[in-house]
Structures are given as structure tokens and as C-alpha cells.
C-alpha positions in Angstrom: -6.1 16.2 11.0 -4.4 15.8 7.6 -0.9 17.1 7.2 1.5 16.9 4.3 2.9 13.5 3.8 6.5 14.8 3.7 6.0 16.3 7.2 5.3 12.8 8.7 8.5 11.7 10.6 10.3 8.7 9.1 9.7 6.5 12.2 5.9 6.9 12.0 3.7 3.9 11.3 2.5 3.3 7.8 -0.2 1.1 6.2 0.1 0.2 2.5 -3.2 -0.8 0.8 -2.9 -2.2 -2.7 -5.9 -2.0 -5.0 -7.0 -5.0 -7.0 -6.9 -2.9 -10.1 -5.3 0.3 -11.5 -7.4 3.3 -10.6 -8.1 6.0 -13.2 -7.6 9.7 -12.2 -11.3 10.4 -11.8 -11.6 7.5 -9.3 -8.4 8.6 -7.5 -9.9 12.1 -7.1 -13.2 10.7 -5.6 -11.3 8.5 -3.2 -9.0 11.4 -2.1 -12.1 13.4 -1.1 -13.2 10.5 1.1 -9.8 9.9 2.5 -9.3 13.6 3.5 -12.7 13.6 5.1 -11.9 10.4 7.1 -8.4 11.6 8.2 -9.7 15.0 9.2 -12.1 13.3 11.6 -10.0 10.3 12.7 -9.4 10.1 16.4 -7.8 7.8 19.0 -9.5 7.9 22.4 -11.2 11.2 21.4 -7.8 12.8 20.5 -7.2 13.9 17.0 -4.6 12.0 14.9 -2.2 13.8 12.7 -2.1 11.7 9.6 -1.5 11.8 5.9 -1.9 9.8 2.7 -0.6 9.2 -0.8 -2.0 7.4 -3.7 0.8 6.2 -5.9 0.8 4.6 -9.3 -3.0 4.6 -9.2 -2.7 1.4 -7.2 -1.4 2.0 -3.7 -3.1 3.9 -0.9 -0.6 4.7 1.7 -1.7 6.0 5.2 0.7 7.3 7.8 0.3 8.7 11.3 2.6 11.2 12.9 3.9 9.3 15.9 5.5 12.4 17.4 1.9 13.7 17.9 -0.3 10.7 18.6 -0.3 6.9 18.3 -3.3 5.1 16.9 -5.1 2.7 19.3 -6.5 -0.6 18.3 -9.9 1.0 18.0 -8.7 3.7 15.7 -6.9 1.2 13.5 -10.2 -0.7 13.3 -11.9 2.6 12.2 -9.3 2.8 9.4 -9.9 -0.7 8.2 -13.7 -0.2 8.3 -13.2 3.0 6.3 -11.2 1.0 3.7 -14.0 -1.5 3.6 -16.4 1.3 2.9 -14.3 2.6 0.1 -14.1 -0.9 -1.4 -17.9 -1.2 -1.4 -18.5 2.3 -2.6 -16.1 2.1 -5.6 -16.2 -1.7 -6.3 -12.5 -2.1 -5.6 -10.5 -4.2 -3.1 -7.7 -2.6 -1.1 -7.6 -5.5 1.3 -6.8 -8.5 -1.0 -3.2 -9.5 -0.2 -3.2 -12.2 -2.9 -2.1 -9.9 -5.7 1.5 -9.0 -6.4 2.6 -5.7 -8.1 5.8 -5.5 -10.0 7.7 -3.2 -12.4 7.9 -4.1 -16.0 10.2 -1.3 -17.3 8.6 1.9 -16.2 5.1 0.4 -15.9 3.7 -1.0 -12.7 1.7 -4.2 -13.3 -0.5 -6.3 -11.0 -1.0 -10.0 -11.1 -2.5 -12.7 -8.8 -0.1 -15.3 -7.3 -0.9 -18.0 -9.9 -0.2 -15.5 -12.6 3.0 -14.4 -10.9 4.2 -18.1 -10.7 3.3 -18.5 -14.4 5.3 -15.4 -15.4 8.3 -16.8 -13.5 8.1 -20.0 -15.4 7.8 -18.1 -18.7 10.9 -16.0 -17.7 9.0 -12.7 -17.8 9.5 -12.2 -14.1 13.1 -13.0 -12.8 14.6 -12.9 -9.4 15.9 -9.3 -10.1 12.4 -8.1 -11.1 11.4 -5.2 -8.8 8.3 -6.0 -6.8 6.4 -3.8 -4.3 6.8 -5.0 -0.7 3.6 -3.9 1.0 4.5 -5.3 4.4 6.1 -2.0 5.5 5.8 -0.9 9.2 7.3 2.6 9.2 7.5 5.5 6.7 11.3 5.3 6.3 10.8 1.8 4.7 9.0 3.5 1.7 12.3 4.7 0.4 14.4 1.7 1.6 12.3 -1.5 1.3 9.2 -0.8 -0.8 10.6 -1.5 -4.2 12.8 -4.5 -3.9 14.1 -7.4 -6.0 11.8 -10.4 -5.9 14.7 -12.5 -4.6 14.9 -10.2 -1.5 11.2 -10.5 -0.8 8.7 -13.0 0.5 8.3 -14.0 -3.2 11.8 -15.6 -3.2 10.3 -19.0 -2.5 8.9 -19.1 -6.0 12.4 -18.9 -7.5 13.8 -21.9 -5.6 15.6 -24.2 -8.1 14.8 -21.7 -10.9 17.8 -20.4 -12.8 17.5 -16.7 -13.8 
């Protein structure tokens, strides 16, 4: 059962899937139809799951489950991952590639692979205070607190070791 994203409690689990490319508005609309259909039929041990989603910046698919109502089981999480795999195949995108890094360049959100990220650090384009998107969130509250963070406060900090910014 799909509910409004803002109605999901802050301590509810969250999954952040990052696309391998920026999605145009037509593709976002098509994906949203599929997501709504999936979430409206998503169950855990034959019990409906209250859930919601957001697509942000044409890049991030965020799914959350209302933990005050139901908790997803391992099998229901497998269903979610299989659904994401279907979306990937259907629309020739990849929401499961964790080797890309997204960051802010002014008001724009950009996406680069790890090799490109390291190169941009060496060139001085990306600095330790560049905002990156931390997609390793566990609960909804972290979207506001820990999603957009300085690179130096993220797992990417290792790429700045010995580099003066």
C-alpha cells in the first residue's frame, strides 16, 4: 500500500538506489507507474506493507517502509531487489551499481565513476568540502541529516589522504 512519503515515520527503514544516469521526466513518469504498482502489491508474509517512494534529482529512487505498520522480511526485501532488477532491464538503467558517486557542483547534481572521482580530486574540481550523496542510509531521518555530506565526512575521505584542499 502506497502512502505519502512525508507520512512515513523518521525511524522507518530506507533504501536509496542511485541510477547510472540522469533520468529524463518521461522516464521518471514511466518508472513511477511501475513503482506504484509494485508498492501497492508488496507484501511480507502475506501482509501488506505500507510504503512510499521518491525520485529525486532524476537520479535517486528512494523507497521507505512504515515500520509502525509492518516490517519487511528477507523475502520481501528480495522482492524489492528483484523489482529493481526488472526496472533496470526494462529501461536500460542500473539502480544497483554502487561504483558511481554523485556530488553537487553548485546547484547541479553530477554523477561520476570512482576513477573519474579520483581524477576530479587530483584536478581540484572536487575538494574535501564538496557535497556528495551518501547512499548508505538506513532510516528515513538520515535523509535530512546524513544524505548530503562533505566528502571529507564520507567513505570517500580516503581519497583525500595527503591531498591539501
